[in-house]
N, C-alpha and C positions, 0 to 999 in steps of 0.2 A: 302351892296348890298341887294336889295329888293328881297323877296322870290316870285317865279312865282307861279301863281295859276294853279292847274291842270284844264283840261277840265271840269270834273264833278263839280268842285267847281265853275268854271265860269258860267256854265249853271245854277246852283242853285243860284248863286248871281244875274244873270240876271232876272230870274223869280221873285225873291223876290224884286228885284229893280223895276221891271215893276208893280207888285202889289202895292208896297208902293207908286209909282208915280201915279197909278190909285186912290188910296184911298187919296192922297193929293189933287186931284182935286176935288173942291167943288161940281160940278155938277155931276160928276161920283159917289161921295160919297152919294149925295142926292138921285140919282136914285137908287143905290144899297140898302140903308137902308130904302127906302120908299116901297120896295117890299118884305119885310121879312114875314110879315103875310099874305098879300093879293097880288097876282099877278096883274100886270096892262099892258095894251098895251103901245106901244110907244106913241100913241097920247094922252093917259091919263097921261103919265109921262110928256110930253111936256107941257100940260096945267096946271097940278099941279105945276110944278117947273118953269114955264115961261121960258123954254128953247126951242130954235127953234128945230122943229122936226128933220131936217137934223143932227143937233148936237146930239140929243137923239139917233138916229140911229147909228151915229159913236161911240158914248160912249157905247151903248148897244153891238155893234160889238166887241169893245175892251174888254169889261167886259165878254162877252161870250168866247172870245179867251183865257182869262185868267181862264176861268171856274169859274168865280165868280157869273154868274147868268145862268139860264137855261130857256128854253121854257117849261113852266109848262103845258100849254094847248093851245087849239085854240078856237077862237070865231068867229062865222059866223054871219054877219050883216043881217039886213033885206033884204038888196040888194044882198046878197049872197057872199059878200066879206069876205075873211078869214083874221084874225088878230091873231098874236101871243101874248100869255099872258106870260109875263116875271116874273120870281120869283128869289129871292136872294138864292144862295147856302150857304151863310154865314149870321150869326146873329150878329157877333162881330168880331172886328179885333183889335189886340194889336200889336204895333210896339215898339220895344225897340231897341235903337242904342248905342252900346258900341263900342268904338274905336277898330278896324277898321270895325266891322261887324254889320249889321242890323239883328235883329231877328223879325220874323213875326209869330204871332199866330193867326190863323182863327178858329173861333168857327162855326161848321156846323149849319145850319138852320134846326131845328127839326120841323118847322111849314109846312113842305111840302116836 
């Protein structure tokens, strides 16, 4: 008979699983690791990685929800429009999968 997971174990697994899934996505990974040293706007990320702006906003939202990125500052355009500058909260991620558990080690970004 399989052992049942307790609720705290299940919650821990869910967050780890979500982060691993986010890191497995090439576009999310590209966004996350391109804003380690210098923050960028969603438009800059879209142009740099050739990802549709709507997709960038979705991925940014998911990355923010998992606290992998943060709004570092705001930029105001010549026309008075405000833009968020996003920065990665991590500089490195290591995933180790040993049956049946996955271990995730995130290194904090010390550049900001």
